[in-house]
C-alpha positions in Angstrom: -224.6 -87.4 70.6 -223.9 -88.8 74.0 -220.6 -89.8 75.5 -220.2 -93.3 76.5 -218.7 -94.3 79.9 -215.7 -95.8 78.1 -214.8 -92.6 76.2 -214.9 -90.6 79.5 -212.6 -93.0 81.3 -210.1 -93.2 78.5 -209.3 -89.5 78.7 -207.2 -89.7 81.9 -204.2 -91.6 83.2 -204.4 -94.7 85.3 -202.8 -94.9 88.7 -200.2 -97.3 87.5 -199.2 -94.9 84.7 -198.9 -92.0 87.2 -196.7 -94.1 89.6 -194.5 -95.2 86.7 -193.9 -91.6 85.7 -193.1 -90.7 89.3 -190.6 -93.5 89.6 -188.8 -92.4 86.4 -188.7 -88.8 87.7 -187.3 -90.0 91.0 -184.5 -91.9 89.3 -183.6 -89.0 87.0 -183.6 -86.7 90.1 -181.2 -89.0 91.9 -178.8 -89.2 89.0 -178.9 -85.4 88.5 -178.2 -84.8 92.3 -175.2 -87.2 92.2 -173.8 -85.3 89.3 -174.3 -81.9 90.9 -172.5 -83.1 94.0 -169.4 -83.9 91.9 -169.1 -80.5 90.4 -167.0 -78.8 93.2 -164.6 -81.7 93.3 -164.3 -81.6 89.5 -163.5 -77.8 89.6 -160.8 -78.4 92.2 -159.2 -81.1 90.1 -159.5 -78.9 86.9 -157.9 -76.0 88.7 -154.9 -78.2 89.8 -154.5 -79.5 86.3 -154.6 -75.9 84.9 -152.1 -74.7 87.4 -149.7 -77.6 86.6 -150.1 -76.8 82.9 -149.4 -73.1 83.4 -146.3 -73.8 85.5 -145.1 -76.2 82.8 -145.7 -73.6 80.2 -143.7 -71.0 82.1 -140.9 -73.5 82.5 -141.0 -74.4 78.8 -141.0 -70.7 77.8 -138.0 -70.1 80.0 -136.1 -72.9 78.3 -137.1 -72.0 74.8 -136.5 -68.2 75.1 -133.5 -68.3 77.5 -135.3 -65.7 79.7 -136.5 -66.3 83.2 -140.3 -66.7 83.5 -142.2 -66.5 86.7 -145.7 -67.3 87.9 -146.6 -64.6 90.5 -149.4 -65.5 92.9 -151.8 -62.9 94.4 -153.3 -64.8 97.3 -155.6 -62.0 98.3 -157.0 -61.6 94.8 -157.0 -65.3 94.2 -155.2 -65.1 90.9 -151.8 -65.7 89.3 -150.0 -64.1 86.4 -147.2 -65.2 84.2 -144.3 -62.8 83.9 -141.0 -62.8 81.9 -137.6 -61.2 82.1 -137.2 -58.5 79.4 -135.1 -59.5 76.4 -132.4 -57.1 77.4 -132.3 -58.4 81.0 -133.2 -56.5 84.1 -134.7 -59.5 86.1 -137.6 -59.3 88.4 -137.6 -55.5 88.7 -138.2 -55.1 84.9 -140.5 -58.0 84.5 -143.1 -58.0 81.8 -146.5 -59.6 81.6 -146.6 -62.6 79.2 -149.2 -62.5 76.5 -151.4 -65.6 76.5 -151.2 -67.0 73.0 -154.8 -68.3 73.2 -156.4 -65.0 74.1 -153.9 -62.3 73.1 -154.3 -60.7 76.6 -152.0 -60.8 79.6 -151.6 -64.3 80.9 -153.6 -64.3 84.1 -155.8 -66.9 85.8 -158.6 -65.9 88.2 -159.6 -68.5 90.8 -162.9 -68.6 92.7 -165.0 -67.3 89.8 -166.7 -68.6 86.6 -165.7 -72.2 85.9 -163.3 -72.2 88.9 -165.9 -70.9 91.4 -165.3 -72.3 94.9 -161.6 -73.1 94.2 -159.0 -71.0 96.1 -155.3 -71.1 96.9 -155.3 -72.0 100.6 -151.6 -72.0 101.2 -148.2 -71.9 99.5 -144.5 -72.3 100.1 -142.9 -70.3 97.4 -139.2 -69.3 97.3 -139.8 -65.6 96.7 -142.8 -65.3 99.0 -145.3 -65.0 96.1 -143.7 -66.3 93.0 -141.9 -69.2 91.5 -139.6 -68.8 88.4 -137.7 -70.9 86.0 -134.3 -70.2 84.5 -133.1 -71.1 80.9 -132.4 -74.7 82.1 -136.0 -75.1 83.5 -134.8 -75.1 87.1 -136.8 -73.1 89.7 -135.4 -69.7 90.8 -136.4 -67.0 93.1 -137.5 -63.5 92.0 -133.8 -62.4 92.4 -132.7 -65.2 90.0 -131.1 -67.3 92.8 -131.4 -71.1 92.8 -134.3 -72.4 94.9 -133.2 -74.6 97.8 -136.5 -76.5 98.6 -139.6 -77.7 96.7 -142.4 -75.2 96.2 -146.0 -76.1 96.9 -149.3 -74.4 96.1 -152.3 -75.9 97.9 -155.8 -75.5 96.5 -159.2 -76.1 98.0 -159.8 -79.7 98.8 -156.2 -80.5 99.7 -155.0 -80.5 96.0 -151.3 -79.7 96.1 -149.2 -78.8 93.1 -145.4 -79.2 93.7 -142.4 -77.7 91.9 -139.4 -80.0 92.4 -136.3 -78.0 93.1 -133.7 -80.4 91.6 -135.4 -80.8 88.2 -138.2 -78.2 87.8 -140.7 -81.1 87.4 -144.3 -80.2 88.3 -146.2 -82.8 90.2 -149.4 -83.2 92.1 -150.3 -84.7 95.4 -153.2 -84.7 97.8 -156.7 -85.4 96.6 -157.2 -86.3 92.9 
C-alpha cells in the first residue's frame, strides 16, 4: 500500500495559508495592544468617578441624617475613609467610621491596588488639611464644623481633578476625562 505524491502533499499547509494565519494574528495582536494601552487611562477615569460618587454619598448621608459626614484622605496610605458625627454630637473628635451598605465593612477605598492599580492622589486642597465634610444642608465644612471658604480639589494620577464647590456642595470633575 503505497502513498501517492498527492496524499503526501495534502497533509501540510500551503505558504498562502500560513501567511493568511500570520496576518490574522498580527491584526489581533494590534487590537489587543491598543486595548491594553487604554487600561491605565480607564482606571484613572474610574477612580475619579468613584471618588465623585463617594463624595456625593457622604453629602447625601449628611443631608438625610442631619449629621456631619466627612471623607478623610490618607495621602501616604493612598486611601480615603468616610466618617460621620455620632448621633449625640461630638463632632470630629468623636467621629465614627461609616459602614458601607454594599459590603457591611467600614467605608474605605484603597487606591493604587487591585482594580485601581496605578492611580494615586497626587495633590489636594482640602479645608481641614486632610478631610472634606458636609453639613445637614449638604454644604462643605471643615473638621471643626466651620464653613469652608474656598473650593476643595483632589487631584488624581493623569490630571483628573475632583472639585467640591464651596457655595453649593456640588461635586464636579475637571482635567482629563
